[in-house]
Rosetta silent file (secondary structure, phi, psi, omega in degrees, C-alpha in Angstrom):
SEQUENCE: XXXXXXXXXXXXXXXXXXXXXXXXXXXXXXXXXXXXXXXXXXXXXXXXXXXXXXXXXXXXXXXXXXXXXXXXXXXXXXXXXXXXXXXXXXXXXXXXXXXXXX
SCORE:     score description
SCORE:     0.000 S_00000001
   1 L     0.000  134.751 -177.930   -0.012    0.020    0.002 S_00000001
   2 H   -60.101  -36.969 -173.159    1.426    3.416   -0.976 S_00000001
   3 H   -67.783  -34.125 -179.492    0.436    5.055    2.357 S_00000001
   4 H   -72.186  -32.637  175.222    2.561    2.601    4.393 S_00000001
   5 H   -62.657  -53.671 -178.270    5.505    3.250    2.030 S_00000001
   6 H   -66.467  -34.075  173.085    5.224    6.973    2.352 S_00000001
   7 H   -60.045  -45.303 -178.702    4.627    6.815    6.104 S_00000001
   8 H   -63.097  -32.453 -177.649    7.770    4.749    6.464 S_00000001
   9 L   -91.639    0.882 -178.404    9.752    7.284    4.403 S_00000001
  10 L   -88.267   44.464 -178.910    8.295   10.248    6.240 S_00000001
  11 L  -151.421  133.561 -176.731   11.106   10.523    8.786 S_00000001
  12 H   -56.956  -42.919 -176.745   14.562   12.053    8.460 S_00000001
  13 H   -65.613  -43.519 -178.820   16.347    9.118   10.132 S_00000001
  14 H   -68.743  -35.050  174.316   14.620    6.580    7.920 S_00000001
  15 H   -60.887  -44.245  178.075   15.317    8.662    4.834 S_00000001
  16 H   -63.482  -38.426  176.401   18.979    8.762    5.798 S_00000001
  17 H   -58.448  -46.770 -179.095   18.955    4.963    6.397 S_00000001
  18 H   -60.500  -45.265  179.794   17.524    4.490    2.910 S_00000001
  19 H   -60.678  -40.536  178.954   20.260    6.767    1.487 S_00000001
  20 H   -70.029  -42.135  179.533   22.971    4.766    3.204 S_00000001
  21 H   -67.132  -20.269  176.785   21.450    1.424    2.083 S_00000001
  22 L   -64.104  -22.012  175.877   21.381    2.736   -1.467 S_00000001
  23 L   -80.365  -17.610 -178.356   25.151    2.253   -1.353 S_00000001
  24 L   140.304  175.357 -178.179   24.767   -1.447   -0.430 S_00000001
  25 L   -62.244  138.704  179.836   24.019   -3.865    2.326 S_00000001
  26 E  -145.272  152.904  173.815   24.959   -2.816    5.838 S_00000001
  27 E   -98.917  168.617 -178.639   24.524   -4.128    9.325 S_00000001
  28 H   -55.273  -39.136 -177.680   23.239   -2.074   12.282 S_00000001
  29 H   -67.899  -18.351  176.260   26.769   -1.653   13.615 S_00000001
  30 H   -86.612  -35.382 -175.389   27.751   -0.003   10.283 S_00000001
  31 H   -80.921  -38.624 -173.431   24.641    2.198   10.097 S_00000001
  32 H   -55.059  -41.376 -178.658   24.540    3.405   13.737 S_00000001
  33 H   -60.838  -13.737  179.613   27.669    5.563   13.691 S_00000001
  34 H   -81.723   -7.972 -177.913   25.986    7.801   11.093 S_00000001
  35 L  -123.757  156.562  178.417   23.379    8.857   13.655 S_00000001
  36 L  -102.639   54.179 -178.776   23.443   10.491   17.065 S_00000001
  37 L  -142.959  160.615  177.238   21.048    7.977   18.523 S_00000001
  38 L   -63.572  154.756  176.147   21.256    4.616   20.325 S_00000001
  39 H   -59.442  -32.734  179.550   21.444    1.508   18.194 S_00000001
  40 H   -62.297  -35.291  176.245   18.075    0.451   19.647 S_00000001
  41 H   -66.465  -46.332  178.492   16.452    3.535   18.062 S_00000001
  42 H   -61.661  -39.477  179.830   18.005    2.850   14.712 S_00000001
  43 H   -62.097  -39.832  176.320   16.928   -0.787   15.027 S_00000001
  44 H   -65.262  -37.858  175.655   13.303    0.305   15.514 S_00000001
  45 H   -61.066  -40.743 -177.575   13.554    2.495   12.434 S_00000001
  46 H   -69.743  -38.695  177.533   14.893   -0.438   10.451 S_00000001
  47 H   -62.554  -40.745  177.271   12.095   -2.703   11.707 S_00000001
  48 H   -64.615  -42.263  177.514    9.516   -0.167   10.584 S_00000001
  49 H   -63.432  -34.341  177.841   11.168    0.067    7.184 S_00000001
  50 H   -68.812  -42.795  179.462   11.180   -3.693    6.956 S_00000001
  51 H   -66.083  -27.813 -179.483    7.480   -3.984    7.848 S_00000001
  52 L   -84.505   -5.018 -177.833    6.685   -1.404    5.157 S_00000001
  53 L    84.465   10.868 -177.312    8.639   -3.439    2.574 S_00000001
  54 L   -83.629  -34.960  178.070   11.345   -0.893    2.050 S_00000001
  55 E  -125.421  159.085  174.223   14.217   -2.983    3.353 S_00000001
  56 E  -118.355  151.480  177.565   15.006   -6.701    3.640 S_00000001
  57 E  -128.655  157.580  174.276   17.132   -8.309    6.323 S_00000001
  58 E  -145.870  146.745  179.131   19.231  -11.417    6.603 S_00000001
  59 E  -101.394  138.592  175.510   21.043  -12.818    9.623 S_00000001
  60 E  -133.905   94.518 -173.777   24.700  -13.854    9.479 S_00000001
  61 L    71.338 -122.722  179.625   25.692  -15.213   12.893 S_00000001
  62 L   -91.870   -9.455 -177.363   24.795  -12.541   15.440 S_00000001
  63 E   -94.019  144.463  173.793   24.647   -9.718   12.906 S_00000001
  64 E  -111.707  127.042 -177.470   21.587   -8.694   10.909 S_00000001
  65 E  -105.535  139.366 -177.815   22.304   -7.163    7.543 S_00000001
  66 E  -117.005  149.158  175.543   19.871   -4.817    5.814 S_00000001
  67 E  -149.693  160.281  177.780   19.452   -3.937    2.161 S_00000001
  68 E   -68.386  137.219  178.668   16.880   -2.142    0.041 S_00000001
  69 L   -73.208  -29.394 -176.395   14.047   -4.333   -1.091 S_00000001
  70 L  -149.700  121.697  179.073   13.601   -2.389   -4.338 S_00000001
  71 L   -60.682  -22.089 -179.144   16.058   -0.001   -6.001 S_00000001
  72 H   -65.022  -17.666  178.029   13.132    1.992   -7.317 S_00000001
  73 H   -63.932  -37.693  177.872   12.726    3.443   -3.813 S_00000001
  74 H   -64.898  -46.775  177.959   15.931    5.460   -4.465 S_00000001
  75 H   -58.650  -42.833  175.353   14.515    6.738   -7.750 S_00000001
  76 H   -56.089  -45.558  178.442   11.328    7.666   -5.962 S_00000001
  77 H   -67.941  -37.146  177.277   13.218    9.691   -3.405 S_00000001
  78 H   -62.721  -43.084  177.721   15.419   11.307   -6.061 S_00000001
  79 H   -63.241  -42.716  179.148   12.290   12.356   -7.965 S_00000001
  80 H   -63.362  -41.122  178.474   10.670   13.724   -4.833 S_00000001
  81 H   -65.408  -37.919 -178.926   13.828   15.755   -3.997 S_00000001
  82 H   -66.077  -38.615  176.461   13.916   17.111   -7.542 S_00000001
  83 H   -64.796  -40.899 -178.885   10.303   18.259   -7.248 S_00000001
  84 H   -67.514  -43.931 -173.717   11.054   19.942   -3.881 S_00000001
  85 H   -78.512  -20.896 -178.461   14.250   21.566   -5.113 S_00000001
  86 L  -138.172   67.517 -175.071   12.797   22.671   -8.521 S_00000001
  87 L   -62.718  -23.548 -176.503    9.063   23.220   -7.949 S_00000001
  88 L  -103.679   11.604  178.089    8.473   25.151  -11.134 S_00000001
  89 L   -70.988  137.214  178.871   10.299   22.835  -13.468 S_00000001
  90 L   -77.105  138.177  174.402    8.091   21.587  -16.326 S_00000001
  91 L   -58.589  142.561 -178.899    7.500   17.814  -16.573 S_00000001
  92 L   -57.000  -26.865  179.723    9.510   16.310  -19.454 S_00000001
  93 L   -90.357   12.903 -179.677    6.246   15.275  -21.133 S_00000001
  94 L   104.453  161.571 -179.778    4.877   18.793  -21.060 S_00000001
  95 L   -69.155  153.571  179.537    2.998   20.819  -18.472 S_00000001
  96 L   -61.496  136.400 -177.806   -0.035   19.262  -16.864 S_00000001
  97 L    91.421   -0.204 -179.060   -3.140   20.007  -18.866 S_00000001
  98 L   -76.147  172.352  179.759   -1.231   20.281  -22.152 S_00000001
  99 H   -56.229  -32.261 -177.717   -2.457   18.631  -25.349 S_00000001
 100 H   -66.906  -22.919 -177.452   -0.238   15.633  -24.678 S_00000001
 101 H   -87.184  -11.747 -176.181   -2.154   14.844  -21.421 S_00000001
 102 L   -91.750    0.000    0.000   -5.535   14.793  -23.201 S_00000001
């Protein structure tokens, strides 16, 4: 469901986690130093992202590794950032309401 995806991505920490995981699989011990929060807090964010289908996890011994479930999530966030940073840019297929949209 789109609302669970957007709700999961509607937090700065989780957005930063997704950005880090865009570079590749990481365990909690590799992610945590990027944040000024306890590992338990980051772990809860990861669990929420996993429940929303944004990340997948796998256990290797005592460590749990996380990776993006779908690379399109990165493209979605890049598109959203482009819209925010350039709100008046025209869509490549023409402005909304143009002949091409009808």
